[in-house]
Structures are given as C-alpha cells and as structure tokens.
C-alpha positions, 0 to 999 in steps of 0.5 A: 328443708326450709330455705333461709336468708344467708349472707355469704360474707358471714361464712368464712368457708363459703367458697368451699360450700358452693364448690361442693354444691355443684358446678359454680361460676365466679358469680356464686363466689364470695369474691363477687359478693364482696366486690358488689357490697364494697363498691355499691353497698348492695346487701347480700340476702341469699336464699339458701338451704343449708344442712350443717356443713352442706349447701343443698341449694342457693339462689344468690340475691342482693338488695339494691337501693333505689331513688327516694328510698325504693328498694328491690332484690336482684339476683345478682346486680351487674351479673350476666346470668346467675342460676341457682346452685345445687338441687334444682328441684328446690329452685321453684321453692327458692323463688317463692321464698324470695318473693315472700322475703321481698314482701316482708322486706318492703322491696318493690320488685325482684329480678332473676337472671336465669330461668331455673325455678320458673314455669314455661308460661312465666313471662320473661322481662328480658331475653339475651344470648349467652355463649360458652366455649368448650376449652377441652382440646389441643391448640389445633383442636381449638383452632379447628372449631373457630370460624376462618375469619377469627383464625385469619385475624389471629394470624394477622395480629401476630404478623402485625407484632401485637403482643399479649400480656397477662397480669393481675397488677393494679397497673394493668387494671388502670390501663384497662380502665383508661381504655374502658372510659373511652370505650363506654363514652363511645357507646354513650355510657358513663364508666363504672366508678374506679371503686368498683375496679379497686374492689375487683383488684382487691377481691379477685385479682389479688386472690388469683380469681382473675386477670387482665389481658392487655394487647400492645403493639410497639409499646402502645396499649391497643385493647384490654379485657378482664377475665374471672374464673372460679371452679372449672369456669372462666368468664370474659367480663369486661373488654375495651379497645382503641378504635384506631387499633382495629386493623391490627385485630387485638381483640381476636388475639386477646380471646384466643390467648385467654382461651389457651391460658384458661385451658392450661389452668385446667378450666373447662369452659369460657363464657363470653357473657350476654349479648342483646338479640339486636346486636348481630355484629357481636353475635357473629363475633361470639358465634365464630369462636365455636361457642355453644349458644343459649338463651338467657331469660330474665324475670321480674316480679312486681311485689305491689302488683303481685305479678310477673312483668313482661316487656318487649325486646330490649334495644341496645339503642338508647336514643337521646341519652346515648348521644348526650353521654357521648358528648359530655366531658370525661369528668362529668361522665365519671361523676355520673357513673359514681352517683348512678350505678349504685341505683342501677344494678 
C-alpha cells in the first residue's frame, strides 16, 4: 500500500483510527496536532497508509517555517519522541516517502524523533534518554519500586503540609504559567507564548486528555505540572516550581500523586519525557521512580546535501544566551518567546 500525505485535522475520526492502529501516545492524537497548528501555524503533513477505515501506518510530520522563508519537516515539533504507529515494517518506506515529499515541497531538511525506520548505521543527530514508569500495581508495589530518597521526600512533603490539587481549569493552568515563566527565566530560556497554553486548555484539558497538578502549602503555590494522556499512556510534559519551595519536596509529591491518579484512571504507563545525557541530576531523579530507561535517537536529513547529518553531544549549557535571557525583563522574554518559538519547533 502506497503512503500518502494526510492532515489528521481533516479526519473527524482520527483518534479512533490511531487507537485501532496500535498503542498510540498523546503525540499521535488529533489534540496535539490541533495545539501545534493553532499555536504556531505548523502545517500537518502526516505520512500515512490508509486502507478505507483502517490506518495501517502513520508517521506524524509537520511543516515548520524558518526565517527568510526556509521551511523544514519535523516529526513532530516540541515533541519528546514520536514513533511511527502501526505496521513497523512500513516505517522505512515512510521515511523514504517523507524525504521525497520534502524535496517536492521545497523543505531544507527533515527531522525525526524516533529510531524506527532507520538502519543501525544511520548517524543520529541528537541522543537523549527517555524514562517510562509502569503504573500497574498497588500503592505498596509502586512505592516499593521507588528509590528510598523519593519515598523519604514524599513523606517529608506530606509532613510539611503540602497538598495536591488536580484540575483541568484555566485558573490552574494560569498558575502553572506564572511559575513556568520564572522557571524558564532561571534556566535562561524565554517562556512559551500563552497562546500555546490556551491551545492546551482548549484542545486537551477541556477534552479530558490532560490535567494540571498543583502543589500548595498554606495556600501558596509551590510547584505545578502539566500531564497529558491518550490511549493507555500518560505523559509528564511540563513542570515548574519556586526554588524557595524545594525543602518541602513538592515535585516528588506531584509525581507520586500523578502516578496514583493515572493508575486509577486505567493508564498503564507514565512517560517522564526526554533528558539530556549531560544532566546527571535529572537522570538520577527520573531513574529513582523505577522507570525503564531507553535511548531516544533523533535523525536529521539535509535535503540539499541529500545526506543525514551527525552532530556531537548536545549540551544543555547554552553559554552567553543563557546568561542574557536570565537577565532580561519578563516582558521582553515573553515577546521573544512569542516571536521565536514558531521558528524553533
């Protein structure tokens, strides 16, 4: 069956198609496609093999604009990982079809965020680690898989009076956004535009495909996180916290209570997203949840050179721009985020 280019937003039953095609995650859903298109104007160009009402395979792909008119394909923008869904034997053909399509569309390059469809000798452009928590089991069984440090920090948060709230409200999301702006400034990054989070509210939270988890103590917001879920999988996507709250360990309690909530919803696994190899502290934190660790390989194909590009390890240390962003006023950072993120993807 020959692949074709499809826009999932033009298929009202898209989510039913992907749910029948395999074991999809939130990034395969129509909601994520809507969020990316509405927030940044990215154009969905999914490579799919569709047989009447059955989706044999799909490789999600979007066109991302660049400065001065340059365009590229990304599978998918602002997405930690995005494996082809369905018949994996068709993944290699989907990659080749995407390259041909990109050439015809005038793209400069294509980026993939999963190794399916690539030969072992294909050079990776970036490498990260992913961590997935198995949610099956009782509270005692889940606790037993955690590192003692996490169990101790969960108990400490409870003793300190930290409370957890689950919500899909716009108010809860705004609370997260306030913390997120300060957190990203601390890390030397501009915040995502609020239009992006408004899209998350409209297309995910309002459709019961995600929730905000907030940690409070004496009424003060200490930390918050945004989770998505689809099919049998949950995803920790965004987290933010006040550094002054660290002694109360709110982030440990957020993840623990989210694990329990997702388990009770019937979800099988919780992904903690991607982590850079040179971030040992975050790697230790994620490994301590009893998560299965896997290598995430990204690939980039230069359509002008007709070759895959290999790069050295990507460092999370960003040099002068990190220092600059961390010193800029909040208003200027918000403007930079609003203007720049649609070209980053």
